[in-house]
Backbone as CSV, one residue per row, in Angstrom:
resi,resn,N_x,N_y,N_z,CA_x,CA_y,CA_z,C_x,C_y,C_z
1,UNK,88.034,-41.608,45.667,88.528,-42.934,45.234,89.484,-43.558,46.272
2,UNK,90.441,-42.776,46.770,91.416,-43.290,47.707,90.840,-43.604,49.073
3,UNK,89.694,-43.036,49.384,89.108,-43.349,50.715,88.551,-44.749,50.737
4,UNK,88.322,-45.404,49.649,87.796,-46.749,49.581,88.879,-47.814,49.309
5,UNK,90.137,-47.421,49.392,91.219,-48.374,49.119,91.383,-49.372,50.226
6,UNK,90.868,-49.084,51.433,90.911,-50.034,52.535,90.177,-51.311,52.184
7,UNK,89.108,-51.203,51.398,88.287,-52.357,51.070,88.921,-53.280,50.013
8,UNK,89.935,-52.846,49.400,90.546,-53.549,48.293,91.192,-54.893,48.815
9,UNK,91.883,-54.834,49.912,92.566,-56.045,50.450,91.554,-57.199,50.728
10,UNK,90.567,-56.913,51.552,89.670,-58.033,51.849,88.929,-58.526,50.631
11,UNK,88.602,-57.669,49.738,87.857,-58.084,48.509,88.734,-59.001,47.653
12,UNK,89.989,-58.629,47.511,90.934,-59.457,46.733,91.098,-60.815,47.408
13,UNK,91.271,-60.781,48.722,91.382,-62.088,49.436,90.130,-62.919,49.274
14,UNK,88.975,-62.303,49.290,87.693,-63.056,49.097,87.665,-63.647,47.691
15,UNK,88.109,-62.916,46.674,88.087,-63.419,45.336,89.001,-64.682,45.208
16,UNK,90.210,-64.588,45.810,91.105,-65.737,45.772,90.487,-66.953,46.499
17,UNK,89.874,-66.735,47.627,89.305,-67.789,48.370,88.129,-68.491,47.660
18,UNK,87.304,-67.630,47.013,86.210,-68.162,46.206,86.719,-68.939,44.991
19,UNK,87.840,-68.462,44.407,88.457,-69.246,43.362,88.927,-70.599,43.850
20,UNK,89.510,-70.619,45.102,89.951,-71.887,45.635,88.777,-72.827,45.978
21,UNK,87.679,-72.248,46.432,86.481,-73.065,46.682,85.902,-73.653,45.390
22,UNK,85.871,-72.934,44.297,85.264,-73.353,43.091,86.129,-74.294,42.239
23,UNK,87.434,-74.056,42.170,88.222,-74.807,41.192,89.277,-75.710,41.743
24,UNK,89.546,-75.711,43.033,90.456,-76.687,43.611,89.767,-77.990,43.912
25,UNK,90.418,-79.104,43.671,89.793,-80.363,43.905,90.223,-81.114,45.172
26,UNK,91.320,-80.709,45.769,91.823,-81.331,46.969,90.982,-80.854,48.186
27,UNK,90.560,-81.800,49.038,89.643,-81.496,50.135,90.255,-80.460,51.125
28,UNK,91.499,-80.562,51.397,92.163,-79.652,52.304,92.293,-78.278,51.718
29,UNK,92.455,-78.151,50.386,92.499,-76.814,49.787,91.144,-76.128,49.885
30,UNK,90.106,-76.864,49.822,88.762,-76.235,49.955,88.573,-75.802,51.450
31,UNK,89.040,-76.548,52.453,88.920,-76.203,53.805,89.722,-74.931,54.127
32,UNK,90.912,-74.843,53.545,91.747,-73.715,53.735,91.156,-72.490,53.052
33,UNK,90.572,-72.677,51.889,89.925,-71.577,51.171,88.693,-71.040,51.985
34,UNK,87.981,-71.938,52.626,86.854,-71.579,53.427,87.306,-70.746,54.642
35,UNK,88.415,-71.146,55.251,88.978,-70.406,56.412,89.464,-69.046,55.976
36,UNK,90.088,-68.920,54.835,90.592,-67.658,54.336,89.360,-66.724,54.061
37,UNK,88.304,-67.294,53.482,87.114,-66.501,53.245,86.523,-65.977,54.541
38,UNK,86.465,-66.777,55.554,86.015,-66.275,56.848,86.921,-65.190,57.430
39,UNK,88.216,-65.333,57.288,89.120,-64.252,57.683,88.926,-62.981,56.894
40,UNK,88.711,-63.112,55.645,88.495,-61.911,54.784,87.212,-61.201,55.189
41,UNK,86.168,-61.929,55.502,84.908,-61.347,55.899,85.063,-60.609,57.271
42,UNK,85.752,-61.237,58.185,86.047,-60.531,59.434,86.890,-59.328,59.213
43,UNK,87.877,-59.403,58.370,88.701,-58.191,58.067,87.866,-57.094,57.452
44,UNK,87.005,-57.445,56.520,86.139,-56.441,55.939,85.207,-55.760,56.989
45,UNK,84.709,-56.600,57.875,83.839,-56.060,58.937,84.590,-55.129,59.867
46,UNK,85.826,-55.504,60.189,86.651,-54.620,61.025,86.909,-53.314,60.306
47,UNK,87.208,-53.302,59.029,87.428,-52.072,58.278,86.187,-51.224,58.277
48,UNK,85.025,-51.813,58.062,83.803,-51.049,57.993,83.469,-50.418,59.376
49,UNK,83.664,-51.222,60.452,83.332,-50.727,61.729,84.354,-49.732,62.324
50,UNK,85.559,-49.735,61.777,86.570,-48.787,62.253,86.356,-47.353,61.759
51,UNK,85.519,-47.242,60.754,85.243,-45.931,60.135,84.235,-45.083,60.949
52,UNK,83.602,-45.644,61.923,82.462,-45.028,62.583,82.861,-43.912,63.577
53,UNK,83.738,-44.226,64.540,83.979,-43.281,65.614,85.469,-43.141,65.928
54,UNK,85.770,-42.302,66.915,87.196,-42.024,67.215,87.551,-42.463,68.611
55,UNK,86.655,-42.507,69.587,86.938,-42.680,70.950,86.269,-43.913,71.481
56,UNK,86.815,-44.505,72.562,86.284,-45.678,73.179,84.895,-45.305,73.790
57,UNK,84.020,-46.289,73.915,82.605,-45.988,74.264,82.390,-45.833,75.786
58,UNK,83.120,-44.907,76.385,82.945,-44.579,77.816,82.668,-43.061,77.798
59,UNK,81.620,-42.675,78.521,81.134,-41.277,78.501,82.251,-40.405,78.972
60,UNK,82.681,-39.466,78.118,83.766,-38.513,78.374,83.242,-37.177,78.014
61,UNK,83.422,-36.156,78.890,82.994,-34.834,78.531,83.735,-34.268,77.288
62,UNK,82.947,-33.655,76.396,83.556,-32.973,75.234,83.720,-33.943,74.046
63,UNK,83.413,-35.222,74.172,83.571,-36.183,73.119,82.184,-36.586,72.547
64,UNK,82.066,-36.475,71.232,80.703,-36.769,70.630,80.832,-37.991,69.669
65,UNK,82.004,-38.348,69.239,82.067,-39.435,68.275,82.677,-40.677,68.951
66,UNK,81.799,-41.601,69.287,82.203,-42.832,69.965,82.297,-43.998,68.992
67,UNK,83.130,-44.979,69.314,83.217,-46.214,68.551,81.989,-47.067,69.057
68,UNK,81.327,-47.674,68.095,80.220,-48.544,68.442,80.729,-49.925,68.917
69,UNK,80.340,-50.345,70.117,80.889,-51.619,70.639,80.192,-52.881,70.050
70,UNK,79.036,-52.647,69.385,78.329,-53.812,68.812,79.103,-54.559,67.733
71,UNK,79.793,-53.841,66.783,80.556,-54.619,65.784,81.679,-55.434,66.398
72,UNK,82.270,-54.969,67.502,83.315,-55.694,68.144,82.815,-57.028,68.709
73,UNK,81.629,-56.978,69.291,81.012,-58.215,69.793,80.642,-59.172,68.667
74,UNK,80.198,-58.655,67.562,79.825,-59.478,66.391,81.080,-60.063,65.792
75,UNK,82.182,-59.341,65.751,83.432,-59.821,65.186,83.971,-60.953,66.068
76,UNK,83.924,-60.813,67.352,84.416,-61.881,68.227,83.532,-63.083,68.061
77,UNK,82.217,-62.949,68.017,81.336,-64.020,67.839,81.619,-64.762,66.524
78,UNK,81.869,-63.942,65.488,82.194,-64.519,64.134,83.474,-65.309,64.166
79,UNK,84.464,-64.799,64.867,85.727,-65.526,64.962,85.540,-66.921,65.663
80,UNK,84.781,-66.912,66.758,84.516,-68.127,67.496,83.694,-69.116,66.645
81,UNK,82.715,-68.660,65.950,81.874,-69.514,65.081,82.693,-70.046,63.932
82,UNK,83.607,-69.201,63.399,84.485,-69.651,62.268,85.426,-70.719,62.748
83,UNK,85.935,-70.575,63.974,86.818,-71.590,64.536,86.142,-72.923,64.724
84,UNK,84.899,-72.843,65.275,84.129,-74.036,65.487,83.724,-74.733,64.158
85,UNK,83.375,-73.953,63.205,83.036,-74.508,61.910,84.271,-75.087,61.220
86,UNK,85.415,-74.494,61.344,86.642,-75.059,60.769,86.976,-76.326,61.456
87,UNK,86.867,-76.414,62.745,87.133,-77.626,63.470,86.244,-78.809,63.047
88,UNK,84.926,-78.456,62.901,84.002,-79.495,62.425,84.309,-79.927,61.042
89,UNK,84.621,-79.002,60.180,84.892,-79.340,58.746,86.206,-80.201,58.686
90,UNK,87.192,-79.874,59.480,88.427,-80.640,59.460,88.203,-82.075,60.004
91,UNK,87.378,-82.193,61.039,87.070,-83.563,61.580,86.331,-84.384,60.573
92,UNK,85.336,-83.738,59.916,84.547,-84.506,58.839,85.474,-84.843,57.661
93,UNK,86.315,-83.926,57.226,87.162,-84.267,56.111,88.168,-85.331,56.457
94,UNK,88.630,-85.330,57.714,89.580,-86.367,58.160,88.871,-87.766,58.152
95,UNK,87.611,-87.790,58.544,86.861,-89.042,58.552,86.588,-89.526,57.137
96,UNK,86.299,-88.577,56.249,86.132,-88.923,54.812,87.416,-89.472,54.126
97,UNK,88.569,-88.834,54.440,89.798,-89.282,53.896,90.211,-90.623,54.430
98,UNK,90.002,-90.818,55.732,90.331,-92.127,56.325,89.441,-93.270,55.748
99,UNK,88.136,-93.003,55.508,87.341,-94.039,54.994,87.490,-94.296,53.528
100,UNK,87.724,-93.293,52.758,87.854,-93.417,51.305,89.278,-93.599,50.813
101,UNK,90.244,-93.139,51.609,91.650,-93.218,51.224,91.966,-92.414,50.012
102,UNK,91.188,-91.320,49.819,91.455,-90.369,48.713,91.222,-88.946,49.210
103,UNK,91.932,-88.006,48.581,91.750,-86.570,48.944,91.175,-85.776,47.793
104,UNK,91.134,-86.328,46.596,90.481,-85.585,45.475,89.000,-85.749,45.545
105,UNK,88.297,-84.630,45.576,86.854,-84.653,45.708,86.126,-85.218,44.505
106,UNK,86.667,-85.091,43.338,86.020,-85.706,42.176,86.089,-87.219,42.200
107,UNK,87.145,-87.757,42.735,87.233,-89.252,42.891,86.319,-89.731,44.047
108,UNK,86.212,-88.935,45.064,85.291,-89.311,46.205,83.874,-89.264,45.751
109,UNK,83.466,-88.287,44.952,82.071,-88.172,44.512,81.711,-89.263,43.550
110,UNK,82.660,-89.841,42.833,82.356,-90.891,41.855,82.019,-92.214,42.578
111,UNK,82.515,-92.403,43.775,82.213,-93.610,44.495,80.874,-93.636,45.131
């Protein structure tokens, strides 16, 4: 039971961010919740990939348990894509707020 306690943090953060996505009406709250969800997924992936090996992936005599470098590349790619997505969403939300002069999504949807 205690060996899976590492997964508790990212899962709780994911639950809070999904709550923010579903129940918050302010457009900036939804953007922040989406960014927090992305961070929690990256954190979960880091925890999963850190369980694999013990040593850096350079051939060393007497070492048989290496860390897989593929998850590191995927994590870096995920961080970059998350930053680009966040930038795009912030730009779009800024354009929506400037044109509608409202930040509440229910009021924006009614127009």
